[in-house]
Structure formats: C-alpha cells, structure tokens
MARVO-704729 format. One record per residue: residue number from 1; z, x, y of N, C-alpha, C, CB in turn. Coordinates in steps of 0.001 Angstrom, whole numbers. Each point is the difference from the previous one (the first is absolute). Last residue first. Glycine has a CB too. Example, Ala and Ser with C-alpha at 12.3 -4.5 7.8 and 13.67 -1.06 7.14 Angstrom:
<nodes>
  nr    n_zz    n_xx    n_yy   ca_zz   ca_xx   ca_yy    c_zz    c_xx    c_yy   cb_zz   cb_xx   cb_yy
   2    7080   12850   -2250      60     820    1190     730    -770    1090   -2145    1184    -628
   1    2075    -894   -5092       0    -890    1190       0     900    1200    1246   -1892   -1173
</nodes>
This chain:
<nodes>
  nr    n_zz    n_xx    n_yy   ca_zz   ca_xx   ca_yy    c_zz    c_xx    c_yy   cb_zz   cb_xx   cb_yy
 271    8268  -57757   21105     460    1073     389     610      87    1500   -1596     741   -1732
 270     304   -4301   -1338    1017     662    -209     286    1031     605    -221    -819   -1553
 269   -3483   -1709    2494    1201    -599     -42    1440     765    -114   -1595   -1564    -887
 268   -3054    3571    -205     853    -387    1497     859    -612     280   -1309     115     530
 267    -133    -364   -4812     245    1865     539     635    -267    1234   -2264    1447    -866
 266     357   -4867    -916    1054    -221    -524     634    1489     464    -773   -1941   -2009
 265   -3573    1040    3227     663    -717    1044    1572     382    -434   -1993   -2119     459
 264   -1126    4011   -3155     -45     669    1271    1004    -585     887   -2351     514    -267
 263    1235   -2513   -4064    1006     961    -524     139     619    1580    -716     560   -3018
 262   -2384   -4062    3248    1101    -530     -48    1372    1242    -373   -1638   -2416    -672
 261   -2972    3632     197     403    -148    1431    1209    -857     -66   -2355     213    1012
 260     616     902   -4791     722    1322     792      83    -289    1016    -633    1586    -930
 259    1946   -4684   -3131   -1618     411     702     393     839     977   -1415   -2141    -222
 258    3258    -282   -4459     482     349    1152   -1446     643     715    2786     379    -923
 257    -280   -3357   -3357   -1402     932     247     500       0    1788   -2537   -1003   -2343
 256    5586     158   -2617    -427    -225    1474    -864     782     447    1818    -701     456
 255   -1591    -922   -5701     422    1437    1007      89    -405    1392   -1300    1730   -1398
 254    -111   -4324   -2793     553    -754     967     671    1546     915     552   -2893   -1654
 253   -3608    2836   -1709    1226      98    -781     889    -193     896    -635    1399   -1636
 252   -3977   -1073    3125    -103   -1187   -1265    1530    -264    -543   -2598     893    -957
 251    1273    2552    4194     317   -1129     617     345   -1456    -738   -1360    1342    1529
 250     769    3630   -3424    1250    -563     658     464   -1256     617    -285    1886     186
 249   -4090    -502   -1168     731    -485    -972    1591    -274     247   -1811    1154   -1265
 248   -1543      26    4362    -274   -1067    -930    1019    -453    -744   -1943     763     -89
 247     999    2919    3121    1661    -272    -189    -460   -1546    -650    1719    1546    2464
 246   -4232    3478   -1789    -607   -1292      10    1602    -587    -635   -3295     385    -429
 245    2660    4317    3323     196    -460   -1153    -349   -1895      63    1939    2431    -441
 244   -3848    2557    3554     589   -1544    -497     320    -507   -1278   -1162    -443    1573
 243   -1017    5003     163     764    -144    -977    1292   -1365     571    -731    3009    -935
 242   -3886    -148    2469     388   -1406    -152     742    -305   -1192   -1872    -531    1212
 241    1620    4920    -102    -656    -777     996     695   -1386      20   -2238    1282    -310
 240    4486    3142   -1455    -835    -712    -727    -457   -1082    1390    1265     392   -2893
 239      87    4947    3281     433   -1492    -172    -649   -1171    -232    1160     834    1119
 238     108    4966   -1580    -986   -1019     208     331   -1358    -224   -1367    1602    -513
 237    4185    2527    2321     186    -684   -1165   -1033    -909     194    2391     332    -451
 236   -1385    2816    3946     213     655    -739    -247    -852   -1623    1488    1377    2092
 235   -2088   -2037    3506     248    -767   -1198      59     919   -1141   -1102   -1975     919
 234    -214    3194    3637    1317     101    -453      -7    -697   -1238    1015     180    2184
 233   -4720    -498    -267     -72    1054    -663    1263     455    -115   -2093     392     596
 232      22   -5545      67     635    1063     731     200    1511   -1671    1731   -2429    2554
 231   -5822   -1462   -1872    1390     349    -504     621    1464     549    -710   -1429   -2191
 230   -3370   -2561    4083     173     823    -908    1760     333    -410   -2592     846     926
 229     958   -4387    1861   -1147      79    -836     379    1006   -1056   -1676    -615    1842
 228    4238   -2245    2018    -124    1260    -193    -811     -95   -1669    2415     891    1859
 227   -1117   -4573    2641     138     289   -1611    -582    1498     -81    -417   -2697   -1010
 226    3743    1127    4843   -1161    -117    -125    -576     332   -1721      86     545    2845
 225    3881   -2714    1014      40     366   -1473   -1814     174       2    2668   -1617   -1231
 224    -958     515    5353     347    1527    -281      16     390   -1506    1448     -37    2096
 223   -2229   -4604    -446   -1463     771     450     905    1622    -288   -1670   -2053    2489
 222    4809   -1259   -2868    -550      30   -1077   -1401     997     328    1214   -2504    -821
 221    3722    2182    3430   -1288      46      31    -679     466   -1069     352     122    1995
 220    4359   -3157   -2575    -701    1457     643   -1487       8     418    1540    1200   -1538
 219    1571   -4417    -359    -614    -206    1329    -288    1186     346    1054   -1844     681
 218     852     601   -5141     445     931     977    -213    -316    1504    -415    1528   -1797
 217   -2384   -3334   -1634    1758    -316    -117     659     388     999     141     292   -2123
 216   -4518    1037    2370     -37    -716     265    1452    -413    -175   -2395      11    -194
 215    1751    3816   -1914     207     286    1554      81    -888     275    -857    1491     579
 214      99   -1702   -4907    1180     746     352     558    -217    1657    -955    1785   -1961
 213   -3291   -2571     103     641   -1315    -140    1755     278     483   -1992    -850   -2272
 212   -1254    4541    1965    -707    -739     585     995   -1625     321   -2352    1611   -1260
 211    3029    1430   -2196     684     582    1131    -388    -575    1251     184    1970   -1187
 210   -2404   -3204   -2978    1509    -483     123    1060     378    1445    -343     337   -2786
 209   -4797     250    1819     638   -1577     562    1373     403    -438   -2023   -2128    -417
 208    1007    5801    -418   -1448     398    1317     916   -1938     551   -3848    2045   -1523
 207    4622    -847   -3258     868    1109     993     294    -492    1433   -1170    1942   -1206
 206   -1338   -5063   -1939    -272    1394    -201    1225     430     857   -2789     138    -371
 205    2874   -4338   -3056    -325     745    1165      90    1035     376     218   -1304     318
 204     757   -3040   -4123     195    1722     290   -1244     173     967    1086    1032   -2594
 203    2780   -5487     718   -1564     987     640     -54    1199     526    -661   -1746     616
 202    4593    -413   -2464   -1097   -1198    -361   -1192     651     347    1319   -2155     508
 201    3145    5625   -1509    -886   -1135     983    -992    -734    -346     376    1232    1369
 200    2888     438   -4867    -731    1132     905    -562   -1466     720    -796    2890   -1590
 199    2147   -2212   -3739     660    -654    1417    -252     963    1195    2013   -1189   -1311
 198   -3880     733   -4314     176     741    1447     522   -1268     942   -2179    2031    -274
 197    2602    -842   -5418    -156    -671     842    -421     618    1911    1611   -1301   -2245
 196    -850    1846   -3706    -312     721    1095    -183   -1169    1037   -1077    2137   -1266
 195    3086   -3322   -2852     176    1499    -157    -524     814    1724    -672    -272   -3285
 194    1912   -4785    3439    -877     426    -817     388    1693    -108   -1875   -2126     663
 193    5493   -1904    -160    -965     848    1084   -1212     384    -837    1976    1127    1521
 192    2455   -3682   -2818   -1219    -947    -146   -1408    1058     913    1891   -2935      39
 191    3002    4593    -323    -726      85   -1222   -1506   -1002    -471    2644     719    -467
 190      52     208    5055    -802    1355    -780    -771    -621   -1583    2264    2115    1098
 189    -395   -4548    3273    -896    -660   -1153    -583    1751   -1296   -1286   -2787    2481
 188    4135    3182    1690    1063   -1014    -705   -1099    -960    -940    2136    -132    2293
 187   -4191    4095    -108    1331       9    -467     329    -706    -999     448     408    1824
 186   -3770   -1205    1341    -586     222   -1551    1095     610    -659   -2487     402     484
 185    3667   -1626    3580    -295   -1480    -564    -534     513   -1228    -574   -1596    2120
 184    1523    4600     734    1228    -257    -399    -144   -1260    -909    1077    1111    2098
 183   -5044    1535      26     515     214    -876    1273    -174    -561   -1510     870     578
 182     -73   -2667    3380    -733    -918   -1386     438     850    -968   -2297   -1064     832
 181    4955    2274    3021    -100   -2036    -567    -810      67    -811     207   -1480    1893
 180    -913    5941    -364    1351    -153    -851     246   -1654     -44    1204    2548     863
 179   -5147   -1747    1584     155     899   -1542    1371    -295    -503   -1494    2151     645
 178    1277   -3561    3659    -856    -874    -394     462     542   -1649   -2162    -402    2352
 177    4052    3426     915     758   -1400    -465    -602   -1105    -937     894     329    2159
 176   -3423    3869    -591     892     115   -1403    1096   -1136      59    -256    2743    -224
 175   -5153   -3205    1946    1157      35     210    1292     226    -579   -1293    -876     885
 174   -4207    2030   -1537    1295   -1168    -636    1051    -100     874    -253     538   -2348
 173   -5383     958    1227    1283     371     902     784   -1016    -121    -988    1274    1627
 172   -3288     491   -4423     419   -1399     391    1478     -50     660   -1512    -893   -1989
 171   -2831    4054    2836    1085     374    -734     864   -1541     211    -102    3088     420
 170   -4459     113     681     283    -827    -265    1623    -232   -1041   -2806     -34     709
 169    -995    3963    2631    1380    -198   -1172     326   -1482     405    1341    2718    -135
 168   -5122   -1373    2815    -515     131   -1242    1799    -221   -1000   -2826    2017     907
 167    2472   -1703    3376    -409   -1440     -49    -535     138   -1482    -655    -693    2738
 166    4728    4021     219   -1252    -535    -674     -73   -1333    -576    -255    2142    -445
 165    2414    -398    4739      85    -492    -757   -1389     206    -811    1865   -1250    1207
 164     282    2823    3511   -1095     152    -710     201    -241   -1332    -714    1390    1514
 163    3122   -1976    3687     441    -108   -1348   -1077    -243   -1336    2016    -877    1423
 162    -756    2640    3939    -907    -914    -632     507     549   -1571   -2335    -350    2082
 161    5467     -39    2191    -548     760    -766   -1113    -993    -644    2132    1671    -253
 160    1714   -3434    3034   -1417     420    1077   -1107     870   -1112    1719     509    2771
 159    3376   -1746   -3695    -416    1305    1047   -1486     345     230    2088    1060    -807
 158    -805   -4577   -2299    1245    -115    1331    -307     820     484    1849    -739    -565
 157   -4349    1442   -3192    -220   -1289     431     494    -135    1584     272    -850   -2584
 156    1718    4300    -255   -1298     586     288    -579   -1351     943    -394    1798   -2508
 155    4218   -3015      81     189     750    1200   -1151     663     504    2124     266    -670
 154   -2859   -2883   -2851     842    -644    1382      13     525    1062    1279    -663   -1114
 153   -2231    2692   -3265   -1421    -563     618     564    -523    1078   -1511    -610   -1927
 152    5179    2125    -411   -1087    1728     958   -1229    -908     481     285    2763   -2009
 151    2999   -5709    -940      89     715    1657    -895     811     563    1979      50    -342
 150   -1936   -2052   -4085    -922    -424     648     444     319    1627    -685   -1774   -2077
 149    3517    2326   -1555   -1029     855    -353   -1389    -296     636    1300     276   -2051
 148    3175   -2559    3146     106    1835      -1   -1060     725    -502    2229    -107    -406
 147   -2183   -4565     303     -58     543    1396     -48    1145     221     903   -1424     477
 146   -3084    -200   -5000    1476    -690     826    -261     415    1101    1884      40   -1478
 145   -4901    -670   -3810     261     672    2140    1346    -614     453   -2869    -281    1139
 144    -470    1547   -6034     971    -921     682     436     523     903     572    -990   -1533
 143   -5114     843   -2010     702     865    1627    1412    -943     134   -2738     660    1815
 142     918   -1813   -6433    -885    1084     726     967     658    1465   -2638   -1562    -894
 141    3888     -84   -4406    -245    -345     901    -592     537    1024    1259    -859    -870
 140     236    -297   -4297    -706     852     723     -20    -847    1418   -1431    1214   -2133
 139    4646   -1423   -2843    -582    -709    1121    -567    1182     861    1670   -2145     -54
 138    -598    1968   -5246    -468     624     874      92    -761    1225   -1241    1146   -1565
 137    4542    -472   -3477    -895   -1030    1024    -771     465    1215    1687   -1474    -584
 136    1132    2328   -4769    -423     653    1422   -1157    -651     663     749    2169    -815
 135    1808   -2192   -3611     752    -431    1109    -538      86    1578    1708     662   -1704
 134   -3894     741   -2637    -102   -1526     123     881    -166    1411    -172    -759   -2896
 133   -1492    5689    1764    1008    -664    -283    -167   -1706     850    1441    2723    -404
 132   -4687    1175    -825     650     -99    -862    1641    -542     286   -1870    1713    -819
 131   -2289   -2273    3392    -489    -560   -1654    1299     806    -801   -3318     -80     100
 130    3803    -333    4594     100   -1044    -526    -630    -354   -1638     139    -335    2628
 129    -524    4331     437    1239    -123    -896     -21   -1144    -454    1300    1354    1019
 128   -4318    -438    2209    -366     258   -1692     913     -22    -593   -1504    1206      84
 127    2275   -1124    4366    -498   -1390    -248    -493      34   -1355    -625    -521    2357
 126    1749    4567    -398    1330    -516      60    -587   -1614    -557    1436    1783    2319
 125   -5086    1003   -1258     971     835    -893    1396   -1295    -599    -634    2856    1829
 124   -1795   -3708    2218    -816    -360   -1344     446     548    -990   -1788    -227     929
 123    3816    1502    3278     328    -981    -510   -1001    -841   -1432    1160     168    2651
 122   -1814    4109    -984    1141    -126    -569     109   -1030    -538     781    1194    1181
 121   -4238    -601    1022    -169     672   -1442    1687    -372    -672   -2119    2440     841
 120    1298   -3478    3337    -613   -1121    -407    -423     489   -1721    -936    -877    2870
 119    2620    4447     632    1074   -1140    -252    -553   -1489    -762    1176    1089    2330
 118   -3975    2999   -1493    1040     477   -1340     815   -1422     518     301    3412    -473
 117   -5302   -4975    1145     780     971     737    1259     396    -896    -819   -1007    2333
 116   -2606   -2148   -2613    -806     917     671     859    1409     407   -1449   -2177     875
 115    1409   -2221   -5181     583     334     984    -751    1313    1118    2024   -1022   -1755
 114   -2795   -3426   -1855    -795    1595      89     592     939    1510   -2718   -1272   -1290
 113    4105   -3468   -2974     274     805    1537   -1087    1066    -240    2897    -250     563
 112   -4666   -4442   -2043     530    1234    -382     861     675    1072   -1948     185   -1458
 111    2253   -5589    1247    -880     886     263     586    1639    -749    -765   -1727    2446
 110    3034   -2459   -2227    -943    -172   -1404    -690    1317     506    -500   -2968    -785
 109    2656     756    3988     873     351    -825    -668     949   -1132    1299   -2159     655
 108   -3851    1578    3812     958    -580    -903     539     637    -892    -923   -1525     325
 107   -1301    2392    4526     333     283    -823     838    -926    -698    -543    1856     926
 106   -2385    -789    3647     339   -1273    -900     741      -5   -1615   -2144    -646    1428
 105    -691    4819     202     743   -1162     547     147   -1230    -547    -567     950    1586
 104   -2653    3564   -2460    -627   -1674     113    1201    -686    1150   -1129    -392   -3129
 103    1553    4653    2549   -1052     233     -31    -415   -1501     289      30    2259   -1439
 102    4275     138     412     237    -656    1687   -1768     -50    -149    2754    1421    1870
 101      90    -110   -5550    -919    1424     952    -782    -672    1248    -726    1610   -2392
 100    5944   -2629    -640   -1369    -359      97   -1275     831    1011    1446   -2219    -574
  99    3755    2216     176    -556     463   -1236   -1636    -116    -428    2402    -598    -522
  98     297    -659    4293    -632    1195     193    -421     499   -1248    1213     416    1923
  97    1515   -4449    -663   -1976     -58     224    -352    1461    -507    -406   -1654    2602
  96    5115     864   -4785    -802     190    1499   -1226    -258    -137    1223    1641     805
  95    3668   -2699   -3303    -729     881      16    -574     -71    1272    -184      75   -2277
  94    5167    -934     -24    -634    -243     962   -1174     947     550    2058   -1143     216
  93     747    -957   -4599    -638    1575     126    -515    -720    1524   -1020    1476   -3017
  92    4993   -3970    -194   -1626     -83     377    -206    1606    1086    -199   -3504      74
  91    2901    1620   -4726     157    1258     922   -1004    -750     697     722    2473   -1217
  90    3002   -4795   -2057    -972     633     284    -447     594    1030    -146   -1066   -1252
  89    4037    1645   -2840    -370    -639    1531   -1447      -5     131    2064     907    1206
  88    1458     739   -4757    -934   -1346    -185    -367    -692    1519    1300    -566   -2534
  87     638    4960    1113     824    -657     539    -101   -1623     157     175    2235     883
  86   -3101    1577   -2671    1062     199    -538    1143   -1027     283    -870    2227      27
  85   -3297   -1808    2358    -260    -722   -1517    1484     -58    -434   -2566    1058    -826
  84    2569    1007    4766      79   -1671     671    -463    -368   -1785   -1124    -283    3598
  83     698    4702   -3232    1434    -207     442     166   -1689    -254      93    2229    2035
  82   -4158    -600   -2105     449     488    -982    1361    -402    -146   -1570    1638     161
  81    -772   -1862    3709    -454   -1091   -1201     395     293   -1153   -1806    -491     921
  80    2493    3408    2558     658   -1313     543     -66    -867    -813    -420     300    1944
  79   -1506    3433   -2732    1146     479     -77     892   -1193     146    -710    2247     778
  78   -4295   -1552    -214     458    -443   -1232    1439     294     -61   -2182     312   -1055
  77     463      21    5167    -248   -1481    -637     886    -162    -982   -2293    -121     363
  76    2636    4387    1195     667   -1048    1029     407   -1604    -699   -1635    1362    2037
  75   -1759    2116   -2511     944     225   -1442     869    -810     312    -163    2277    -742
  74   -3146   -2655    3851    -838      47   -1059    1422     235   -1339   -2776    1195    1614
  73    3421    -894    3331   -1132   -1342    -201    -309    -463   -1378   -1190     823    1945
  72    3752    3500   -1110     930   -1218     935    -259   -1567    -412    -219    1639    2199
  71   -1555    2696   -3821    1650     -95    -462     304    -988     143     743    1688     451
  70   -4818    -558    1370    -431    -400   -1349    1324    -161    -547   -2286    1199    -273
  69    1957      60    4809    -518   -1251    -116      80    -275   -1282   -1334     106    1767
  68    3093    4420   -1106    1373    -973     742   -1241   -1707    -319    1772    2359    2983
  67   -4332    1310   -3986    1062      35   -1374    1226   -1300     394    -253    3249    -559
  66   -3516   -2048    3796    -907    -584   -1228    1492    -434   -1220   -2918    2048     445
  65    2453     613    4514    1066   -1811    -612    -449       1   -1182      48   -1925    1946
  64   -2284    5188     341    1032     506    -545    1154   -1425    -296    -651    2672    1342
  63   -3917   -3094    -688     389     561   -1098    1537     430    -144   -2374     607       4
  62     429   -4885    3093     168    1521     589     561     535   -1631     861    -311    3293
  61   -1395   -4442   -2523   -1466     757     -68      27    1395    -328    -783   -1437    1671
  60    4400   -1658    -738     -83     -76   -1538   -1626     887    -360    1646   -2850    -204
  59     111    2353    5275     728     759    -985    -176     -40   -1756    1484    -352    2085
  58   -4072   -2363     864    -585    1564     252     915     867    -784    -899    -315    2479
  57    1831   -4352   -3124   -1260     370    -520    -467    1676     316    -571   -2744     347
  56    5272     111    -638   -1012     260    1416    -912    1019   -1005    1825     -76    2815
  55    1788   -1718   -5152    -810   -1015     -86   -1271     337    1407    2313   -1824   -1306
  54    1673    2918   -2987    -453     736    1148   -1474    -910     658    1122    2633   -1234
  53    2938   -5134   -1367   -1142     316    -261    -189    1525    1271    -823   -3045   -1128
  52    3795   -1482    -681     888    1437      27   -1568     621    -322    3199    -283   -1123
  51   -2434   -4490     267   -1090     472    1452     202    1323     474      58   -2243     991
  50    1384   -1484   -5192    -192    1264    -209    -814     105    1143     289     328   -2468
  49    2998   -4084    1144   -1039     293     306     -60    1545     338    -279   -2407     578
  48    2364    -912   -4688     189    1746     979   -1450    -578     980    1014    2817   -2366
  47    2205   -6043    -505    -932     204     824     239    1197     632    -396   -2187     175
  46    4044     643   -2157    -877   -1272    -781   -1866    1036    -161    1786   -3087    1717
  45    3151    5944    -338   -1098   -1394     464    -919    -700   -1303    -456    1370    2569
  44    4712    1698   -1652    -382    -975   -1113    -673    -725      85    1339     108    -542
  43    1400    3471    2718    -106   -1336     364    -585    -696    -876      12     492    1969
  42    1519    3791   -3386     648    -442     920    -388   -1393     246     284    2195     770
  41   -2927    -409   -3139     962     206    -991    1087    -740     718    -788    2288   -1123
  40   -2877    -419    3256    -697   -1439    -562    1630    -378    -753   -3417     605    -679
  39    3562    3740    2586     363   -1130     811    -441   -1265    -475     -24    1416    1751
  38      90    2281   -4436     986     -43     356     297   -1275    1053    -135    2482    -696
  37   -3849    -880    -641     222    -890   -1636    1721    -482     833   -1633    1986   -3044
  36   -1384     621    5988    -363   -1484    -334     805    -531   -1047   -2249     352     616
  35    3559    4409    -397    -175    -943    1264    -109   -1203      85    -771    1388     524
  34    -940    1380   -4003    1608    -602    -509     374    -283    1752    1035    1847   -2853
  33   -5593    -679    2825     264    -877    -789    1704    -480    -177   -2345     998    -974
  32    -628    1560    4905    1131     295   -1006     372   -1555   -1162    1181    2018    2307
  31   -4151   -1963    1574    -820    1381    -504     771     120   -1299    -645    1447    2392
  30    1578   -4931     750    -932    -103   -1213    -393     582    -683    -377    -862     702
  29    5179     379    2039   -1405    1048     440    -811    -416   -1372    1182    2568    1528
  28    2269   -5792     324     193    1094    -610   -1215     554     133    1700    -649   -1390
  27    1364   -4031    2187     271    1523     603    -398     726    -990    1901    -270    1400
  26   -3805   -4611    -132     301     867   -1226     449    1458      81   -1603   -1418    -849
  25    2650   -3742    3884   -1183    1152      71     642    1013   -1453    -643      68    3408
  24     -41   -5423   -2748     846     758    -173    -312    1267     117     782   -1496   -1041
  23   -1695   -4413    1621    -474    1511    -331    1242     676     155   -2449      15     853
  22    2336   -4846    -204      18     661   -1281    -152    1213    -156    -602   -1608    -559
  21     617    -346    4847    1626     200    -664    -147     227   -1264    1209   -1491    1338
  20   -4887    3075    3063      34   -1212   -1107    1507     234   -1251   -3337    -101     231
  19    1823    3404    2804     284   -1250     647     437   -1424    -689   -1551    1206    1345
  18    -420    2621   -2888    1305     302      10     365    -602     485      90    1465    -218
  17   -4546    -773     704     573    -791   -1214    1051    -485    -119   -1007    1001    -829
  16    -710    2312    4522    -317   -1740       9     661   -1021   -1450   -2675     850    1381
  15    3077    3919   -1349     961    -694     986    -432   -1094     232     676    1670     990
  14   -3742     526   -3696    1577    -336    -619     575    -399     825     315    1389   -1369
  13   -4380       7    2763     -74   -1344    -555    1517    -351    -739   -2845     299    -380
  12    1957    3367    3066    -154   -1450     977     363    -909    -773   -1818     440    1358
  11    4300    3475   -3628   -1412    -271     821     236   -1129     477   -1630    1080   -1235
  10    5348     211   -1369     235     906    1140   -1589    -178     640    2127    1931   -1153
   9   -1541   -2704   -2921     616   -1507     399      -6     639    1768    2060   -1203   -2721
   8   -3858    3310   -2045    -897     -80    1266     828   -1203     904   -2631     725   -1342
   7    3769   -2733   -3279    -142    1925     340    -851     105    1444    -369     981   -2977
   6    2970   -5857    1130    -780     844     807     129    1818    -267     345   -2262    1758
   5    1287   -2899   -4488      94    1345     544    -905     875     789    1106    -253   -1664
   4     826   -5548     457   -1494    1354     128     526    1132     494   -1964   -1446     712
   3    3091   -3346   -3640     616     513     927   -1067    1369     179    2679   -1177    -560
   2   -3570   -4192    -341    -139    1748    -774    1113     778     879   -3040     225    -596
   1    3447   -5651     508    -620     705     674     350    1493    -322    -173   -1920    1562
</nodes>
C-alpha cells in the first residue's frame, strides 16, 4: 500500500483522509518550494494528494486576492509537482467542477474546461500543468458537504424561516466521508487510474431539491424550502449553473459510488 502525503491537510477533505493509517500531513506552505522539499524529504510519500488551495469562489473573485490565488492555486501546484518529480512521487491534484461553464451539465473527463470565475480559471491553469509533469493526475469533484457546511440551512429551517434555494444551480452533491472513502480507493490503485477522473455524487440535482431532501432527512418542514429563480446580488463570482459531473468512468474503475440521499442520512447519523 502506498504512503500518502497530504498538502492542505487542515481542510475538511484532508482531515477525513488523515483518518486512514497510510496518510500523513505535509507540513508546508505550497507557495514556498523549499518548505515542500523539506517536508517531502522528511516523510518520503509515494503519492502526494495536493489539496492546498484558495477555494472560496467569492474570495478568489476579489481582485485584491489575485496574487494570493495565483501563488497558491497555480504556482503552488507547480511547486508540489516539481518537488514530487525530484523525489519520484506521484501527485493528485484535487480539482473542481467549477472548471466548466455550466451550460450543459453531466460533464465527462474529456470535456473542454471553460470556467466562469477566477477560482475555476486557477484550477484550469493548475490542471494544465499535466502537460509539463507526467507524474500529475487530476481528480475533479463537485460539492462536498458535511454538517458544519450545511448547518446554516438546518438552523433556519429549525427556526421556521423560509429557505429560498436556486432551482437553476445543479451540483453532484457528495458527503465528505463518502468522498474520502472513494478517493482513498482511488489512491490505493493510483498507478492504474486515468490522468483525469471524476469522483462525485452519482446524480446531479438542484440546490432546491438538495435542501428539500435535507429537510426531509432531519424531519423539518420541507414546505419552508422555496424555489428561487434569480441570482443573489451579494454573490461576487458568477456560478456555473449545471456543474454536475458524469461519474461513469470512475464506476468503470470500481470506485465506490454514493448518492446525495445516502450522504444526507450519513451526515445525520454522524451529527
């Protein structure tokens, strides 16, 4: 079994992956190659899971954060891939459905990226480093959720507040523990995996449908969930509408498949 090092291990995905005994944190800021080199030299992983990034789409869209986003999401990926190449490690970049424009949905691995926001462009640029590094593979996912991330919706429904949710935004929702399980299976078979693979929920639904199901699972009043047909003015970054991912290829590679309904039940059981 390969030894797996993780950048960005303090985030939700990293914390889930660290529950597996074959993973270890890489103590480094990916903006600085010397820090990465020191950590990789010390831990000697076979595979580096590169999670470190600025992932809030509105933060990325703010011009004041442009340098930080480029240095972290793009240069950081370059730095990790370069150090990994030096030590003979494989690298997996965790990318996003935000690399697509969201016009069609059900995107496959070979579909051409065309992002609508700065976060998506930074991830598309990082993906493009495959042309320079043969040791770099890509896993794309959609919206990963857990109790902490969905608590604001649960809170407002528990307190009898109407929750207006967009019926035009589609995602392949997946509970974070399910993603970690599927991703870990991918990592165990890293050498056999394709250059790009989608690991996400087995179906794509709208935010309206998703929050409606959340209400049902928690025994809350689903009638409080209302369909919204307009975008919120406070959103800074444009969102791709139909940003669901096709997961047929991951199924062919025997990656475990999960739907959002089971994910919501798993979340309730864990909370």
